[in-house]
C-alpha positions as CSV (number, residue, x, y, z in Angstrom):
1,M,-16.0,29.9,-41.2
2,P,-17.0,26.5,-39.3
3,L,-14.6,23.5,-40.7
4,D,-17.5,21.6,-42.2
5,L,-17.9,24.2,-44.3
6,L,-14.5,24.1,-45.5
7,D,-14.7,20.6,-46.3
8,P,-17.4,18.4,-44.9
9,T,-15.1,15.2,-44.3
10,A,-12.4,17.5,-42.3
11,T,-11.6,16.8,-38.7
12,D,-10.4,18.9,-36.3
13,S,-6.9,17.3,-36.9
14,E,-6.7,17.8,-40.6
15,H,-6.5,21.5,-40.4
16,L,-5.0,24.3,-37.7
17,Y,-7.8,26.3,-36.9
18,E,-8.4,29.3,-34.3
19,V,-11.9,29.7,-32.8
20,I,-13.1,33.3,-33.2
21,D,-16.7,34.0,-31.3
22,G,-17.4,30.4,-31.4
23,L,-16.4,29.9,-35.0
24,H,-13.5,27.7,-36.1
25,T,-11.5,30.0,-38.5
26,E,-8.9,28.2,-40.7
27,M,-5.6,29.3,-39.9
28,T,-3.3,30.1,-43.6
29,D,-0.5,28.2,-44.2
30,M,2.8,29.1,-42.9
31,S,5.7,29.7,-45.2
32,V,8.7,27.2,-45.0
33,I,11.2,29.7,-43.1
34,S,8.5,30.7,-41.1
35,A,7.2,27.0,-39.6
36,G,11.2,26.7,-39.5
37,L,11.7,29.0,-37.1
38,G,9.3,28.5,-34.4
39,S,10.4,24.9,-34.4
40,I,14.0,26.2,-33.7
41,L,12.9,28.4,-31.3
42,A,10.6,26.5,-29.5
43,S,13.7,23.7,-29.6
44,L,16.0,26.6,-27.8
45,L,13.6,27.7,-25.5
46,N,13.6,23.5,-24.6
47,E,16.9,23.4,-24.0
48,F,17.2,26.1,-22.1
49,A,14.2,26.0,-19.6
50,R,12.8,22.4,-19.7
51,K,14.4,21.2,-16.9
52,T,13.7,24.0,-14.4
53,L,11.5,26.6,-15.7
54,G,9.0,25.2,-18.1
55,T,7.8,23.8,-21.6
56,A,7.9,25.3,-25.0
57,F,5.2,24.2,-27.5
58,T,4.3,24.6,-31.2
59,D,0.8,24.9,-32.7
60,V,-0.9,24.4,-29.9
61,L,-4.3,25.8,-29.1
62,F,-4.9,27.8,-26.1
63,K,-8.2,29.0,-24.6
64,L,-7.4,32.8,-23.8
65,P,-9.2,34.1,-20.2
66,L,-11.0,37.0,-22.3
67,P,-14.5,38.1,-22.4
68,L,-14.2,37.3,-25.8
69,D,-14.4,33.8,-26.8
70,R,-11.0,33.2,-28.0
71,N,-9.0,30.1,-28.8
72,R,-5.8,31.1,-30.4
73,R,-2.8,29.1,-31.7
74,P,0.4,30.6,-31.3
75,D,3.4,29.6,-33.3
76,V,5.4,29.0,-30.0
77,A,4.1,29.1,-26.5
78,F,6.0,28.9,-23.3
79,V,4.0,27.5,-20.4
80,P,5.8,27.5,-17.2
81,F,5.8,25.0,-14.5
82,S,4.5,27.5,-12.2
83,V,1.2,27.2,-14.4
84,W,1.4,24.0,-15.2
85,P,3.7,21.8,-13.2
86,R,5.9,19.2,-15.1
87,T,4.7,16.2,-13.1
88,R,1.3,17.1,-14.1
89,P,-0.3,14.9,-17.2
90,L,-1.2,17.7,-20.3
91,P,-4.8,17.8,-20.7
92,N,-6.5,15.3,-23.6
93,T,-8.4,18.4,-25.0
94,N,-8.3,20.6,-28.4
95,A,-7.9,23.9,-26.6
96,W,-5.6,24.1,-23.6
97,T,-6.6,26.6,-20.3
98,A,-3.0,27.3,-19.1
99,L,-1.6,30.4,-20.0
100,P,1.4,30.8,-21.9
101,A,4.1,33.5,-20.0
102,L,5.3,33.9,-23.7
103,C,3.7,33.9,-27.0
104,V,5.4,33.9,-30.2
105,E,4.1,34.7,-33.6
106,V,6.4,33.7,-37.0
107,V,5.2,36.0,-39.7
108,S,4.5,34.6,-42.8
109,P,3.6,36.4,-46.3
110,T,0.0,35.7,-46.2
111,D,-0.5,37.1,-42.3
112,L,-2.2,40.9,-42.5
113,A,-0.6,43.1,-39.7
114,E,-3.9,43.9,-38.6
115,E,-4.6,40.5,-37.5
116,V,-1.0,40.0,-36.0
117,M,-1.7,43.1,-34.0
118,T,-4.9,41.6,-32.7
119,K,-3.5,38.8,-31.6
120,V,-0.6,40.4,-29.8
121,T,-3.6,42.5,-28.4
122,E,-5.4,39.6,-27.0
123,Y,-2.4,37.6,-25.7
124,L,-1.5,40.6,-23.6
125,T,-4.8,41.3,-22.4
126,A,-5.0,37.7,-21.4
127,G,-2.4,37.9,-19.0
128,V,0.8,36.9,-21.6
129,K,3.6,38.5,-20.0
130,L,5.7,38.5,-23.5
131,V,4.8,38.6,-26.8
132,W,7.5,38.0,-29.7
133,V,6.9,38.9,-33.1
134,V,9.2,37.5,-35.5
135,Y,9.7,38.8,-39.0
136,P,11.8,36.5,-41.0
137,V,11.9,38.4,-44.2
138,L,13.2,42.0,-42.1
139,Q,15.3,39.4,-39.9
140,A,14.0,41.6,-36.8
141,V,12.3,40.5,-33.8
142,V,9.5,43.2,-32.0
143,A,8.7,42.2,-28.0
144,F,6.0,43.3,-26.7
145,D,5.1,43.2,-23.1
146,S,2.0,45.3,-23.0
147,P,-0.1,46.8,-25.9
148,T,1.7,49.9,-25.9
149,S,5.4,48.9,-24.9
150,A,7.8,47.5,-27.4
151,K,11.3,47.1,-28.0
152,L,12.5,46.1,-31.7
153,Y,15.6,44.0,-32.0
154,G,17.5,43.6,-35.2
155,R,20.0,41.1,-36.9
156,T,22.8,41.7,-34.4
157,D,20.6,42.1,-31.7
158,D,20.6,39.6,-28.3
159,V,16.9,39.2,-28.0
160,S,15.9,38.8,-23.9
161,A,13.2,36.9,-22.6
162,D,13.8,38.7,-19.4
163,P,12.2,38.8,-16.7
164,V,9.7,35.9,-18.3
165,I,12.1,33.2,-18.8
166,P,15.3,35.0,-16.3
167,G,18.5,34.5,-18.6
168,F,17.4,33.3,-21.6
169,T,18.7,35.1,-24.8
170,F,19.5,34.5,-28.4
171,M,21.3,36.2,-31.1
172,L,18.8,36.8,-34.2
173,S,21.2,36.4,-36.6
174,D,21.8,32.5,-35.3
175,L,17.9,32.0,-35.4
176,I,17.7,33.5,-39.1
177,P,20.5,32.6,-41.5
178,S,21.6,35.9,-43.6
179,G,22.0,33.4,-47.1
180,E,25.2,34.8,-47.6
181,D,26.9,30.9,-47.1
182,E,24.0,29.3,-49.6
183,P,26.0,27.4,-52.4
184,A,25.1,28.8,-55.8
185,G,22.0,27.2,-57.2
186,A,20.2,26.9,-53.7
């Protein structure tokens, strides 16, 4: 739906949106846990890779090189320095033409499975090398390296970004707390 139909006084900065076939499509709100996990994951990626390999971003709109008109906003995206050199200034545009090597979608309660899988397929078709779909409630990550190949990581597994981000791993239990340590009444 075009932004002016959502709210005639709205600007692009007031709503997170994607562009689907030329129409601004407002994104559903993320849950606190989903937004938090995206931020933590981007921080972990930047701590590991920012000096030599690339940079992780949250909620940046990317113009995907597809025959369809698609500007997608992954929850986290990792852009290697081979795609956008560290010394090159970031563009002052709404949609970035750089292609991430890794895209992450953190599933919120309002996300539909069909929409998430459509994004996964579009990312991979556009040339993204690895897509992670994080399921906070299930405490799982599904890693796709093609539309027909996926690996499931559970709570006690080390999630790997090899070979896309060589050496980067994290234990899912470190990213998604179990809630066992919460004080009563929290």
